[in-house]
ZABA-273051 format. One record per residue: residue number from 1; residue in three letters; x, y, z of N, C-alpha, C in turn. Coordinates in steps of 0.02 Angstrom, whole numbers, padded with zeros to 5 digits. Atoms other than C-alpha are relative to their C-alpha. Layout:
VOLO  nr rest n.east n.north   n.up ca.east ca.north  ca.up c.east c.north   c.up
VOLO NUM  ALA      X       Y      Z       X        Y      Z      X       Y      Z
...
END
This chain:
VOLO  nr rest n.east n.north   n.up ca.east ca.north  ca.up c.east c.north   c.up
VOLO   1  MET -00085   00016 -00008   04578   -04508 -02576  00026  -00068 -00021
VOLO   2  THR -00037   00042  00014   04690   -04613 -02666  00029  -00052  00060
VOLO   3  ALA -00044   00049 -00043   04760   -04765 -02574  00081  -00011 -00008
VOLO   4  GLN -00073  -00001  00011   04944   -04779 -02541  00017  -00082 -00027
VOLO   5  PRO -00007   00060  00026   05004   -04916 -02643  00045  -00058  00038
VOLO   6  ARG -00022   00048 -00041   05056   -05085 -02568  00083  -00015 -00034
VOLO   7  THR -00041   00039  00014   05224   -05133 -02553  00032  -00071  00025
VOLO   8  ILE -00018   00095  00014   05321   -05311 -02562  00003  -00004  00090
VOLO   9  PRO  00005   00016 -00067   05360   -05271 -02359 -00064  -00013  00045
VOLO  10  ASP  00053   00009 -00014   05183   -05236 -02336 -00032  -00057  00001
VOLO  11  GLY  00019   00063  00006   05125   -05380 -02415  00024  -00054  00019
VOLO  12  LEU -00036   00050 -00023   05255   -05501 -02345 -00032   00008  00078
VOLO  13  ALA  00026  -00005 -00088   05204   -05444 -02158 -00089  -00008 -00013
VOLO  14  SER  00031   00022 -00004   05038   -05454 -02198 -00027  -00081 -00016
VOLO  15  LEU -00015   00072  00022   05042   -05629 -02281  00019  -00038  00077
VOLO  16  ILE -00041   00047 -00073   05162   -05709 -02116 -00072   00028  00065
VOLO  17  GLU  00050  -00018 -00047   05016   -05611 -02003 -00060  -00037  00012
VOLO  18  ARG  00066   00013 -00004   04858   -05672 -02061  00013  -00074 -00008
VOLO  19  PHE  00003   00072  00017   04923   -05853 -02123  00048  -00037  00026
VOLO  20  GLU -00057   00039 -00036   05072   -05898 -02017  00032  -00042 -00037
VOLO  21  PRO  00000   00044  00019   05147   -05984 -02149  00060  -00031  00048
VOLO  22  PRO -00059   00020 -00039   05296   -06105 -02093  00073   00024 -00009
VOLO  23  THR -00058  -00012  00027   05476   -06045 -02075  00023  -00065 -00042
VOLO  24  LEU -00021   00057  00045   05563   -06129 -02206  00074  -00013  00022
VOLO  25  PRO -00054   00024 -00024   05718   -06228 -02162  00068   00028 -00051
VOLO  26  PRO -00066  -00037  00057   05892   -06164 -02213 -00001  -00040 -00069
VOLO  27  GLY -00028   00017  00059   05972   -06166 -02373  00073  -00008 -00032
VOLO  28  ASN -00090  -00001  00023   06163   -06189 -02361  00014   00065 -00007
VOLO  29  ALA -00021  -00079  00008   06159   -05998 -02357  00044   00026 -00060
VOLO  30  PRO -00007  -00036  00045   06145   -05927 -02514  00023   00078 -00011
VOLO  31  VAL -00018  -00076 -00002   06231   -05755 -02559 -00015   00035 -00031
VOLO  32  PHE  00031  -00052  00052   06146   -05609 -02637  00040   00057  00010
VOLO  33  LEU -00046  -00046  00006   06263   -05475 -02685 -00049   00056 -00043
VOLO  34  PHE  00043  -00049  00028   06149   -05310 -02736  00063   00060 -00010
VOLO  35  ALA -00036  -00039  00021   06233   -05172 -02813 -00051   00065 -00027
VOLO  36  SER  00044  -00052  00016   06172   -04993 -02842  00005   00032 -00079
VOLO  37  ALA -00014  -00014  00061   06155   -04995 -03026  00055  -00018 -00034
VOLO  38  TRP -00065   00024  00040   06278   -05016 -03168  00076   00012  00016
VOLO  39  ARG -00084  -00050  00000   06483   -04996 -03167  00010   00014  00080
VOLO  40  SER -00044  -00009 -00049   06490   -05014 -02981  00032  -00051  00051
VOLO  41  GLY -00053   00029 -00029   06593   -05148 -02948 -00029  -00074  00006
VOLO  42  SER  00035   00079 -00043   06477   -05301 -02917  00036  -00063 -00064
VOLO  43  THR -00044   00045  00030   06583   -05407 -03055  00056  -00021  00030
VOLO  44  LEU -00054   00005 -00058   06721   -05377 -02946 -00008  -00029  00049
VOLO  45  VAL  00029   00055 -00060   06642   -05437 -02807 -00032  -00069 -00004
VOLO  46  GLN  00016   00054  00002   06578   -05565 -02881  00056  -00050 -00025
VOLO  47  ARG -00063   00027  00014   06747   -05629 -02938  00044  -00011  00062
VOLO  48  LEU -00024   00018 -00069   06806   -05626 -02780 -00025  -00046  00063
VOLO  49  LEU  00027   00056 -00039   06685   -05725 -02701 -00014  -00064 -00020
VOLO  50  VAL -00001   00058  00030   06685   -05859 -02842  00078  -00016  00014
VOLO  51  SER -00050   00003 -00018   06865   -05861 -02801  00027  -00071  00045
VOLO  52  SER  00002   00057 -00062   06832   -05973 -02644  00004  -00086 -00032
VOLO  53  GLY  00007   00091  00025   06790   -06135 -02762 -00059  -00023  00033
VOLO  54  GLU  00078   00004 -00022   06636   -06142 -02649 -00057   00017 -00029
VOLO  55  LEU  00066  -00035  00030   06512   -06029 -02729 -00002   00012 -00062
VOLO  56  LEU  00014  -00029  00072   06444   -06015 -02897 -00037   00061  00006
VOLO  57  MET  00022  -00070 -00016   06395   -05839 -02896 -00047   00004 -00076
VOLO  58  TRP  00021  -00020  00047   06262   -05818 -03045 -00003   00070 -00015
VOLO  59  GLY -00031  -00084 -00006   06281   -05640 -03133 -00078   00024 -00038
VOLO  60  GLU  00050  -00039  00012   06114   -05553 -03154 -00042  -00037 -00059
VOLO  61  PRO  00051   00058  00032   06009   -05716 -03209 -00076   00034 -00017
VOLO  62  TYR  00083  -00027  00052   05865   -05678 -03345 -00032   00080  00024
VOLO  63  ASP  00012  -00078 -00017   05888   -05482 -03306 -00069   00024 -00023
VOLO  64  HIS  00073  -00033  00019   05745   -05429 -03427 -00076  -00054  00031
VOLO  65  SER  00050   00023 -00023   05634   -05561 -03349 -00021   00025  00076
VOLO  66  ALA  00015  -00017 -00072   05669   -05487 -03155 -00043  -00068  00030
VOLO  67  LEU  00029   00042 -00020   05621   -05640 -03101 -00024   00014  00089
VOLO  68  VAL  00011  -00018 -00068   05659   -05597 -02915 -00046   00057  00006
VOLO  69  ARG  00042  -00068 -00002   05582   -05436 -02946 -00086  -00016 -00003
VOLO  70  ARG  00072   00021  00002   05411   -05510 -02999 -00022  -00047  00050
VOLO  71  MET  00006   00055 -00054   05411   -05652 -02884 -00011   00043  00056
VOLO  72  ALA -00005  -00054 -00052   05440   -05528 -02734 -00077   00051 -00005
VOLO  73  GLU  00058  -00055  00003   05298   -05401 -02804 -00065  -00047  00004
VOLO  74  SER  00066   00055 -00001   05178   -05550 -02819 -00034   00002  00076
VOLO  75  LEU -00001  -00001 -00080   05177   -05538 -02623 -00046   00071  00020
VOLO  76  ALA  00004  -00067 -00023   05131   -05349 -02630 -00075   00017  00012
VOLO  77  PRO  00056   00007 -00011   04948   -05379 -02636 -00031  -00023  00076
VOLO  78  PHE  00022   00025 -00076   04917   -05453 -02457 -00021   00048  00049
VOLO  79  SER  00006  -00050 -00059   04834   -05369 -02337 -00051  -00015  00041
VOLO  80  ASP  00053   00018 -00034   04702   -05382 -02210 -00063  -00013 -00028
VOLO  81  LYS  00051   00022  00008   04572   -05402 -02311 -00002  -00032 -00059
VOLO  82  TRP -00035   00036  00067   04648   -05481 -02475  00073  -00049  00008
VOLO  83  PRO  00074   00032  00036   04619   -05627 -02516 -00037   00000  00045
VOLO  84  PRO  00045   00029 -00046   04467   -05652 -02441 -00021  -00080  00020
VOLO  85  MET -00014   00054 -00024   04462   -05795 -02320 -00049  -00061 -00027
VOLO  86  ASN  00042   00051  00035   04307   -05871 -02420  00022  -00018 -00050
VOLO  87  TYR -00041   00007  00051   04420   -05880 -02552  00044  -00064  00001
VOLO  88  ILE -00064   00037 -00044   04541   -06004 -02477 -00032  -00063  00015
VOLO  89  VAL  00020   00065  00004   04510   -06191 -02500  00010  -00030  00068
VOLO  90  ASN -00005   00029 -00062   04488   -06295 -02341  00029  -00071 -00026
VOLO  91  PRO -00001   00089  00035   04567   -06469 -02403 -00040  -00059  00032
VOLO  92  GLU  00048   00047 -00040   04454   -06565 -02285 -00070   00001 -00049
VOLO  93  ASP  00054  -00020  00033   04315   -06480 -02385  00009   00022 -00059
VOLO  94  PRO -00025  -00016  00081   04365   -06480 -02574 -00053   00031 -00034
VOLO  95  PRO  00055  -00039  00024   04271   -06379 -02688 -00029  -00055 -00054
VOLO  96  THR  00037   00045  00031   04134   -06488 -02798 -00037   00047 -00050
VOLO  97  ALA  00035  -00047  00043   04028   -06436 -02952 -00057   00024  00019
VOLO  98  GLU  00047  -00020 -00017   03886   -06417 -02852 -00001   00063  00041
VOLO  99  ARG -00004  -00063 -00054   03956   -06266 -02759  00038   00070 -00042
VOLO 100  TRP -00037  -00050  00032   04018   -06103 -02805  00079   00015 -00002
VOLO 101  ILE -00056   00018 -00010   04196   -06122 -02847  00042   00051 -00048
VOLO 102  ALA -00041  -00039  00055   04239   -05966 -02975  00061   00025  00043
VOLO 103  ASN -00071   00002 -00036   04364   -05919 -02836  00012  -00052  00062
VOLO 104  ALA -00036   00062 -00027   04459   -06066 -02778  00063   00013  00023
VOLO 105  TYR -00072  -00009 -00034   04636   -06029 -02684  00025  -00053  00038
VOLO 106  PRO -00031   00049 -00054   04745   -06147 -02628  00022   00041  00057
VOLO 107  SER -00013  -00043 -00058   04812   -06092 -02449  00064   00044 -00012
VOLO 108  PRO -00065  -00022 -00030   04936   -05964 -02425  00049  -00027  00018
VOLO 109  THR -00043   00042 -00070   05030   -06057 -02296  00033  -00023 -00048
VOLO 110  ASP -00037   00033  00069   05108   -06146 -02467  00034   00050 -00025
VOLO 111  LEU -00037  -00053  00040   05158   -05991 -02553  00075   00018  00005
VOLO 112  LEU -00085  -00024 -00006   05334   -05950 -02479  00029  -00072 -00025
VOLO 113  ALA -00026   00061  00023   05369   -06128 -02503  00018  -00027 -00067
VOLO 114  ALA  00003   00016  00069   05326   -06142 -02674  00031   00058 -00038
VOLO 115  HIS -00039  -00048  00035   05418   -05978 -02719  00081  -00032  00015
VOLO 116  ARG -00079   00033 -00037   05580   -06071 -02613  00006  -00046 -00056
VOLO 117  ALA -00005   00078  00027   05540   -06233 -02731  00016   00030 -00075
VOLO 118  PHE -00016  -00031  00073   05564   -06124 -02897  00064   00027  00014
VOLO 119  PHE -00075  -00029  00019   05740   -06031 -02861  00039  -00058  00045
VOLO 120  ASP -00025   00070 -00019   05788   -06212 -02776  00019  -00029 -00079
VOLO 121  ARG -00003   00041  00057   05753   -06291 -02948  00043   00047 -00049
VOLO 122  LEU -00039  -00050  00063   05835   -06122 -03063  00070  -00007  00022
VOLO 123  PHE -00080  -00016 -00022   05997   -06082 -02948  00024  -00061  00044
VOLO 124  SER -00037   00045 -00029   06037   -06208 -02831  00008  -00086 -00007
VOLO 125  GLU  00003   00067  00007   05996   -06365 -02888  00063  -00022 -00074
VOLO 126  PRO -00056  -00004  00067   06106   -06332 -03068  00069   00008  00039
VOLO 127  ALA -00054  -00006 -00030   06236   -06258 -02938  00036  -00064  00037
VOLO 128  GLU -00019   00072 -00049   06264   -06427 -02837  00028  -00053 -00064
VOLO 129  ALA -00033   00040  00048   06280   -06519 -03001  00056   00018 -00042
VOLO 130  SER -00053  -00013  00024   06406   -06416 -03070  00062  -00008  00055
VOLO 131  GLY -00047   00006 -00055   06516   -06469 -02893  00008   00057  00051
VOLO 132  PHE  00017  -00030 -00065   06452   -06337 -02776 -00017   00007  00041
VOLO 133  SER  00026   00001 -00056   06430   -06327 -02609 -00058   00050  00011
VOLO 134  ARG  00015  -00046  00003   06357   -06170 -02634 -00027   00060 -00037
VOLO 135  TRP -00005  -00058  00066   06275   -06024 -02746 -00033   00070  00029
VOLO 136  GLY  00017  -00080 -00012   06214   -05840 -02746 -00010   00021 -00074
VOLO 137  PHE  00033  -00042  00050   06166   -05722 -02860  00037   00084 -00004
VOLO 138  LYS  00010  -00073 -00007   06222   -05530 -02907 -00047   00040 -00044
VOLO 139  GLY  00047  -00024  00046   06092   -05411 -02966  00023   00081  00009
VOLO 140  VAL -00011  -00066 -00010   06097   -05213 -03005 -00055   00042 -00016
VOLO 141  ARG  00067  -00031  00009   05906   -05184 -03006 -00024  -00016  00060
VOLO 142  LEU  00039   00019 -00063   05854   -05266 -02848  00024   00046  00060
VOLO 143  GLY  00014  -00020 -00072   05816   -05175 -02680  00013  -00026  00056
VOLO 144  GLY  00003   00044 -00064   05832   -05195 -02505 -00067  -00014  00023
VOLO 145  GLU  00048   00027  00004   05651   -05239 -02514 -00007  -00065 -00023
VOLO 146  HIS  00009   00054  00025   05691   -05370 -02630  00052  -00079  00054
VOLO 147  ALA -00048   00034 -00056   05832   -05421 -02506 -00047  -00048  00061
VOLO 148  LEU  00055   00037 -00056   05685   -05447 -02355 -00033  -00055 -00032
VOLO 149  TYR  00052   00020  00030   05583   -05537 -02464  00050  -00076 -00010
VOLO 150  LEU -00039   00059 -00005   05736   -05676 -02509  00008  -00016  00081
VOLO 151  LYS -00028   00053 -00074   05777   -05684 -02327 -00049  -00019  00036
VOLO 152  ARG  00050   00027 -00031   05611   -05740 -02287  00011  -00083 -00039
VOLO 153  ILE -00023   00055  00027   05634   -05872 -02423  00041  -00046  00022
VOLO 154  TYR -00066   00044 -00018   05805   -05931 -02364  00029   00039  00055
VOLO 155  PRO -00030  -00030 -00067   05822   -05898 -02176  00069   00029  00013
VOLO 156  ASP -00075  -00007 -00018   06008   -05919 -02170  00036   00038 -00072
VOLO 157  ALA -00037  -00031  00067   06054   -05810 -02338  00044   00055  00034
VOLO 158  ARG -00064  -00060 -00017   06198   -05676 -02333 -00013   00048 -00074
VOLO 159  PHE  00012  -00068  00031   06179   -05510 -02399  00062   00045 -00014
VOLO 160  ILE -00062  -00055  00016   06316   -05389 -02470 -00025   00061 -00062
VOLO 161  PHE  00012  -00047  00053   06270   -05222 -02532  00043   00051 -00020
VOLO 162  LEU -00053  -00023  00032   06371   -05118 -02649 -00004   00058 -00011
VOLO 163  HIS  00029  -00070  00046   06356   -04934 -02706  00069   00035 -00010
VOLO 164  ARG -00051  -00029  00035   06480   -04829 -02790 -00028   00064 -00002
VOLO 165  ASN  00026  -00085  00007   06506   -04630 -02824 -00049  -00022 -00070
VOLO 166  PRO  00040   00012  00048   06363   -04611 -02929  00027   00043 -00074
VOLO 167  TYR -00033  -00036  00055   06458   -04473 -03037  00030  -00049 -00047
VOLO 168  ASP -00043   00053  00027   06594   -04606 -03070 -00050  -00071 -00052
VOLO 169  ALA  00031   00018  00000   06475   -04731 -03090 -00035  -00003 -00082
VOLO 170  PHE  00032  -00028  00064   06367   -04643 -03226  00034  -00003 -00069
VOLO 171  LEU -00057  -00030  00077   06535   -04573 -03332  00012  -00089 -00021
VOLO 172  SER -00024   00060  00026   06583   -04757 -03340 -00044  -00037 -00047
VOLO 173  TYR  00058   00036  00050   06409   -04827 -03404 -00001   00033 -00065
VOLO 174  ARG  00017  -00036  00048   06392   -04689 -03510  00052  -00020 -00075
VOLO 175  MET -00055   00013  00050   06567   -04704 -03591  00001  -00080 -00021
VOLO 176  LEU  00014   00067  00055   06534   -04895 -03620 -00051   00007 -00047
VOLO 177  HIS  00035   00001  00037   06398   -04868 -03705  00027   00025 -00074
VOLO 178  GLU -00038  -00033  00050   06494   -04755 -03823  00035  -00043 -00032
VOLO 179  ILE -00041   00059  00018   06610   -04887 -03850 -00020  -00064 -00043
VOLO 180  ARG  00049   00052  00044   06482   -05012 -03895 -00034   00028 -00030
VOLO 181  THR  00041  -00059  00042   06421   -04918 -04046 -00050  -00039 -00027
VOLO 182  HIS  00065   00034  00035   06292   -05072 -04084 -00027  -00027  00065
VOLO 183  SER  00035   00001 -00045   06239   -05078 -03915 -00061   00030  00031
VOLO 184  TYR  00045  -00027 -00010   06069   -05028 -03839  00032   00030  00072
VOLO 185  TRP  00027  -00021 -00065   06038   -04917 -03674 -00017  -00061  00044
VOLO 186  TRP  00025   00067 -00040   06016   -05051 -03535 -00068   00010  00029
VOLO 187  TYR  00054  -00021 -00034   05846   -05067 -03463  00017  -00019  00081
VOLO 188  HIS  00003   00013 -00064   05815   -05052 -03277 -00072  -00036 -00005
VOLO 189  ARG  00060   00052  00011   05624   -05136 -03309  00003   00004 -00082
VOLO 190  TRP  00030   00016  00075   05609   -05216 -03482 -00072  -00006  00005
VOLO 191  PRO -00050  -00033  00068   05549   -05165 -03603 -00018   00069 -00010
VOLO 192  ASP  00016  -00053  00006   05504   -04989 -03570  00028   00064  00045
VOLO 193  ASP -00051  -00040 -00064   05642   -04920 -03441  00065  -00012 -00006
VOLO 194  GLN -00070  -00008  00038   05795   -04902 -03550  00014   00063  00052
VOLO 195  VAL -00040  -00058 -00030   05920   -04793 -03436  00049   00029 -00047
VOLO 196  ALA -00041  -00036  00064   05986   -04655 -03557  00037   00068  00029
VOLO 197  THR -00032  -00075 -00007   06018   -04488 -03465  00032  -00033  00088
VOLO 198  ALA -00037  -00016 -00054   06113   -04444 -03297 -00066  -00008  00051
VOLO 199  GLU  00060  -00008 -00064   05957   -04396 -03204 -00046  -00076 -00004
VOLO 200  HIS  00037   00074 -00003   05867   -04570 -03240  00056  -00048  00039
VOLO 201  PHE -00026   00037 -00041   06016   -04665 -03183  00025   00011  00058
VOLO 202  GLY -00023  -00021 -00076   06055   -04553 -03027 -00073  -00020  00035
VOLO 203  ALA  00077   00027 -00036   05862   -04594 -02985 -00003  -00056  00011
VOLO 204  ILE -00026   00062 -00030   05899   -04769 -02981  00029  -00022  00044
VOLO 205  TRP -00045   00015 -00037   06058   -04748 -02903 -00021   00005  00071
VOLO 206  ASN  00040  -00031 -00063   05963   -04660 -02755 -00038  -00031  00032
VOLO 207  ARG  00066   00057 -00028   05816   -04775 -02741  00025  -00062  00036
VOLO 208  LEU -00036   00067 -00008   05932   -04934 -02743  00048   00024  00074
VOLO 209  THR -00066  -00004 -00058   06062   -04859 -02615 -00047   00023  00071
VOLO 210  GLU  00047  -00008 -00043   05914   -04788 -02496 -00030  -00055  00025
VOLO 211  SER  00010   00074 -00032   05855   -04962 -02490  00041  -00043  00027
VOLO 212  PHE -00047   00033 -00034   06006   -05032 -02447  00011   00021  00088
VOLO 213  ILE -00020  -00030 -00065   06021   -04919 -02302 -00063  -00025  00051
VOLO 214  ARG  00055   00018 -00016   05859   -04951 -02257 -00016  -00055  00024
VOLO 215  TRP  00018   00059 -00020   05843   -05122 -02263  00064  -00045  00025
VOLO 216  ALA -00065   00046 -00014   06019   -05204 -02236 -00004  -00007  00079
VOLO 217  PRO  00003   00028 -00061   05998   -05211 -02049 -00026  -00065  00020
VOLO 218  GLU  00042   00034 -00010   05848   -05307 -02054  00020  -00066 -00021
VOLO 219  VAL -00037   00084  00009   05936   -05457 -02138  00046  -00019  00000
VOLO 220  GLY -00098   00017 -00034   06110   -05449 -02059  00040   00032 -00087
VOLO 221  GLY -00040   00014  00050   06177   -05386 -02227  00051   00066 -00010
VOLO 222  ALA -00043  -00038  00000   06332   -05287 -02262  00026   00044 -00050
VOLO 223  ILE -00017  -00062  00056   06362   -05114 -02349  00064   00004 -00003
VOLO 224  VAL -00068   00000  00009   06524   -05090 -02447  00006   00046 -00056
VOLO 225  ALA -00002  -00040  00049   06581   -04943 -02552  00054  -00038 -00032
VOLO 226  TYR -00059  -00001  00056   06684   -04972 -02713  00043   00022  00034
VOLO 227  GLU -00061  -00037  00002   06800   -04862 -02683  00052  -00029  00078
VOLO 228  ASP -00049   00034 -00045   06858   -04955 -02524  00031  -00059 -00017
VOLO 229  LEU -00026   00045  00004   06872   -05099 -02608  00074   00017 -00050
VOLO 230  THR -00041  -00019  00043   06984   -04996 -02751  00077   00038  00038
VOLO 231  ARG -00044  -00004 -00025   07093   -04952 -02603  00032  -00048  00040
VOLO 232  GLY -00014   00056 -00042   07121   -05123 -02531 -00026  -00025  00042
VOLO 233  SER  00040   00004 -00077   07010   -05113 -02389 -00075  -00036 -00023
VOLO 234  LYS  00080   00036  00006   06838   -05215 -02348  00003  -00053 -00023
VOLO 235  PHE  00007   00074  00022   06892   -05386 -02417 -00023  -00036  00052
VOLO 236  ALA  00015   00022 -00036   06880   -05449 -02254 -00079  -00005  00034
VOLO 237  THR  00070  -00012 -00010   06710   -05371 -02246 -00043  -00048 -00032
VOLO 238  ILE  00036   00053  00061   06652   -05479 -02410  00016  -00050  00038
VOLO 239  SER -00026   00062 -00032   06737   -05634 -02332 -00041  -00009  00048
VOLO 240  ASP  00044   00024 -00062   06637   -05626 -02177 -00082   00006 -00017
VOLO 241  ALA  00050   00003  00020   06485   -05577 -02256 -00038  -00068 -00024
VOLO 242  ALA  00029   00047  00066   06470   -05701 -02382  00025  -00082  00043
VOLO 243  GLY  00000   00066 -00032   06557   -05841 -02261  00042  -00049 -00045
VOLO 244  VAL -00065   00038  00062   06700   -05898 -02405  00049   00043  00014
VOLO 245  PRO -00061  -00035  00009   06882   -05853 -02402  00001   00015 -00083
VOLO 246  ILE  00000  -00034  00073   06927   -05745 -02556  00083  -00012 -00017
VOLO 247  ASP -00070  -00029  00038   07082   -05733 -02654 -00017   00062 -00046
VOLO 248  GLU -00014  -00080  00030   07139   -05553 -02678  00029  -00014 -00074
VOLO 249  SER -00030  -00010  00063   07252   -05594 -02807 -00023  -00014 -00076
VOLO 250  ILE  00063  -00003  00064   07117   -05628 -02939  00021   00062 -00043
VOLO 251  LEU -00008  -00062  00007   07123   -05430 -02946  00032   00007 -00057
VOLO 252  GLU -00064  -00021  00040   07290   -05430 -03040 -00011  -00036 -00074
VOLO 253  ASN  00020   00028  00064   07203   -05525 -03191 -00064   00029 -00017
VOLO 254  ARG  00065  -00021  00045   07069   -05433 -03288 -00020  -00035 -00038
VOLO 255  VAL  00031   00027  00032   06945   -05526 -03358 -00048   00031 -00065
VOLO 256  GLY  00054  -00041  00034   06840   -05459 -03503 -00023   00063  00013
VOLO 257  GLY  00000  -00053 -00024   06757   -05301 -03472  00030   00049 -00049
VOLO 258  THR -00005  -00052  00043   06818   -05147 -03555  00087  -00004 -00015
VOLO 259  GLY -00070   00005  00015   07006   -05195 -03527  00017  -00018 -00068
VOLO 260  GLN -00011   00022  00079   07008   -05271 -03705 -00024   00045 -00043
VOLO 261  GLN  00007  -00047  00053   06937   -05134 -03773  00043   00078  00003
VOLO 262  ARG -00037  -00055 -00010   07063   -05007 -03722 -00004   00047 -00051
VOLO 263  GLY  00001  -00048  00027   07093   -04915 -03854 -00070   00037 -00031
VOLO 264  GLU  00098  -00019  00009   06887   -04886 -03890 -00003   00057  00070
VOLO 265  TRP  00002  -00020 -00072   06889   -04832 -03703  00048   00053  00019
VOLO 266  ASP -00037  -00063 -00015   07035   -04705 -03729 -00030   00045 -00032
VOLO 267  ARG  00021  -00060  00031   06941   -04617 -03859 -00065   00025  00035
VOLO 268  ALA  00070  -00029 -00034   06774   -04598 -03763  00004   00077  00028
VOLO 269  GLN -00005  -00064 -00017   06731   -04439 -03694 -00016  -00011  00088
VOLO 270  HIS -00012   00014 -00067   06789   -04459 -03501 -00006   00056  00033
VOLO 271  HIS  00011  -00036 -00059   06718   -04313 -03427 -00089   00007 -00015
VOLO 272  LEU  00075  -00004 -00006   06527   -04276 -03373 -00018   00085 -00046
VOLO 273  THR  00015  -00065  00008   06440   -04131 -03461 -00053   00038  00046
VOLO 274  PRO  00028  -00035 -00064   06365   -03994 -03364 -00079  -00019  00013
VOLO 275  ALA  00083   00054  00011   06185   -04071 -03409  00017  -00066  00039
VOLO 276  GLU -00014   00055 -00031   06243   -04231 -03349  00007   00015  00073
VOLO 277  LEU -00020  -00030 -00063   06320   -04150 -03199 -00042   00008  00047
VOLO 278  ALA  00068  -00037 -00017   06155   -04059 -03159 -00049  -00042  00019
VOLO 279  GLY  00032   00050 -00022   06049   -04222 -03171  00005  -00027  00046
VOLO 280  LEU -00032   00043 -00060   06162   -04322 -03062 -00021   00039  00063
VOLO 281  ARG -00002  -00031 -00080   06162   -04193 -02920 -00089   00019  00022
VOLO 282  GLU  00051   00023  00014   05972   -04193 -02961 -00041  -00042  00055
VOLO 283  THR  00040   00060 -00007   05923   -04348 -02923  00044  -00036  00055
VOLO 284  ALA -00054   00043 -00055   06083   -04422 -02809  00031   00038  00038
VOLO 285  GLY -00050  -00035 -00017   06168   -04274 -02743 -00021   00010  00072
VOLO 286  ARG -00002  -00003 -00085   06084   -04268 -02567  00032  -00051  00033
VOLO 287  LEU -00025   00058 -00028   06116   -04441 -02528  00077  -00016 -00029
VOLO 288  GLY -00072  -00001  00031   06279   -04440 -02622  00034   00038  00045
VOLO 289  ARG -00040  -00041 -00050   06340   -04303 -02510  00000  -00030  00072
VOLO 290  THR  00007   00020 -00040   06278   -04392 -02377  00057  -00055  00037
VOLO 291  LEU -00039   00032 -00009   06393   -04524 -02408  00074   00008 -00043
VOLO 292  GLY -00054  -00037 -00001   06543   -04419 -02449 -00014  -00002 -00081
VOLO 293  TYR -00010  -00012  00083   06513   -04406 -02653 -00026   00058 -00014
VOLO 294  VAL  00026  -00065 -00003   06505   -04228 -02702  00015   00008 -00077
VOLO 295  GLY -00033   00005  00078   06560   -04261 -02886  00046  -00052 -00018
VOLO 296  PRO -00031   00055  00021   06657   -04353 -02993  00077   00017  00042
VOLO 297  SER -00067  -00007 -00054   06820   -04423 -02895  00045   00011 -00046
VOLO 298  THR -00051  -00038  00042   06912   -04358 -03052  00017   00058 -00025
VOLO 299  GLY  00009  -00079  00035   06866   -04196 -03087 -00032  -00003 -00045
VOLO 300  GLY  00003  -00007  00066   06797   -04251 -03242 -00054   00052 -00023
VOLO 301  VAL  00068  -00042  00020   06675   -04111 -03289  00019   00041 -00064
VOLO 302  ARG -00018  -00037  00066   06673   -04034 -03466 -00042   00060  00006
VOLO 303  THR  00021  -00074  00011   06639   -03851 -03468 -00034   00024 -00068
END
């Protein structure tokens, strides 16, 4: 029988149970914003958070490199058997040339602290150098299991999980691709996981949104629907979750995005095809209905 693959929560739990790494100190409450795929309002929320003047929110940093995902996945192999205890070097009895040293590992008790040092150097220190007291980032490819990992790295981290009607989100995604004629379909995982169909988009939305619902309570995160923001509510939820004041007036000033390509946007196909609708219902329909998403909010379906 094939063994079930190890997950990030599995590995993290084994690492902590076996090696008891010390709890890391607070990190000035970084804010992590996870959205359930593209065109879900993450940039809108990012701008709201930055409006406080206290917080530098990095935007999908090094997305093709998948830094957080790869760092978190590196912990998945930890189990009750791996790594073997005889591979781990006792600092009071270091390896020598006279002994078998083909497998000589530094102690896993330092591993999470090493991960923390990487993120501090990449994200925290540049934010501080730019005059910000706090930092965070948004992502559209990370799930709740990555939030669990980051919560262990930053015990005082704050989380916002954002989802949007998958039918509307995919339609916006496909339309944006239509007007950016020289652009490629975006990657969920570079270099071989481009998202070019409604079915694929819906599967990603479903997996991420399910993970938000599963892990948000574990990390004390807030789940917010994009539709609530467009109705003018949930701003207090975002402010409270991040621990910063926000300036709602910035929403009156659109920056970048499709607003500067309005002519092309108006000429794009504003309807889901029957095949696209079927693909979304196949992969995201059940969870979508649970959240009140039964189809495109505008009724945009081409027959």
